C-alpha positions in Angstrom: 16.1 5.5 4.3 15.4 1.5 4.4 12.3 0.1 3.4 10.5 -1.3 6.3 7.8 -4.0 5.5 4.4 -3.8 7.5 2.4 -7.1 8.1 -1.1 -6.4 7.1 -3.9 -8.1 8.6 -7.7 -8.7 7.4 -10.7 -7.3 8.9 -12.5 -9.6 10.5 -16.0 -8.1 12.7 -18.8 -9.7 13.8 -20.9 -8.4 11.3 -19.3 -7.2 8.4 -21.9 -5.9 5.8 -23.7 -4.2 8.8 -24.5 -0.2 8.8 -26.2 2.0 11.0 -28.1 4.7 9.1 -28.9 7.8 10.8 -32.0 10.1 9.8 -30.5 13.1 10.7 -33.6 15.5 10.1 -35.8 13.3 12.2 -33.0 11.9 14.4 -34.1 8.6 14.3 -31.5 5.8 14.0 -31.7 1.8 12.0 -29.7 -0.7 11.7 -29.3 -2.8 8.5 -26.9 -5.2 6.9 -25.9 -4.8 3.1 -24.7 -7.0 0.8 -23.7 -6.3 -2.5 -25.8 -6.7 -5.7 -23.8 -5.3 -8.6 -25.5 -7.2 -11.3 -23.4 -9.1 -14.1 -19.3 -8.9 -13.2 -17.3 -9.0 -16.1 -13.8 -8.9 -14.0 -13.6 -9.9 -10.5 -10.3 -8.2 -9.8 -8.2 -8.7 -7.2 -9.2 -9.2 -3.3 -7.8 -6.7 -1.1 -6.5 -9.0 1.8 -3.7 -9.6 4.4 -2.3 -12.5 2.2 -2.2 -10.1 -0.7 -0.8 -6.9 0.7 1.5 -9.0 2.2 2.8 -10.6 -0.6 3.2 -6.9 -2.2 5.3 -5.8 0.9 7.7 -9.0 0.0 7.9 -8.1 -3.6 9.0 -4.3 -2.8 11.4 -5.6 -0.2 13.4 -8.2 -2.3 13.2 -4.9 -5.7 14.1 -2.4 -2.9 15.8 -4.6 0.0 19.6 -4.7 -1.2 19.9 -1.2 -2.8 21.6 1.6 -1.0 20.6 4.8 -1.1 22.7 7.8 -1.3 21.5 11.9 -1.4 24.1 14.5 -2.9 24.7 17.0 -5.1 24.9 16.5 -9.1 28.9 17.8 -8.4 29.4 14.9 -6.3 27.4 12.5 -8.5 29.0 13.6 -11.2 32.7 13.1 -9.5 32.0 9.9 -8.5 32.0 9.1 -12.1 31.8 5.4 -13.4 33.1 4.1 -10.3 29.5 4.4 -8.8 28.4 0.9 -7.5 25.6 -1.1 -9.5 23.5 -1.4 -6.1 23.4 2.0 -5.5 20.3 4.4 -5.8 21.3 8.3 -6.2 18.9 11.1 -5.2 20.0 14.6 -6.5 19.4 17.4 -4.4 19.5 20.9 -5.4 
């Protein structure tokens, strides 16, 4: 099975931090805006974004895009011997 790239897209919302809270006991609703209040951030980390995810897709495609995959038994794999192409990944099934 070949690797199929996905194009990731950023989520775009009018009110990205807005949440609707429902008090299930009283049956009332309240709309609130939520913002981060994380205190001291010692490492910001990598943003989850379409750009970062599409870059990951491209790197995976580059790494595996030129490979061929063969599913075979151990006996078939052994029979091929040293004539196996370097760009082929063999998956041994039981």
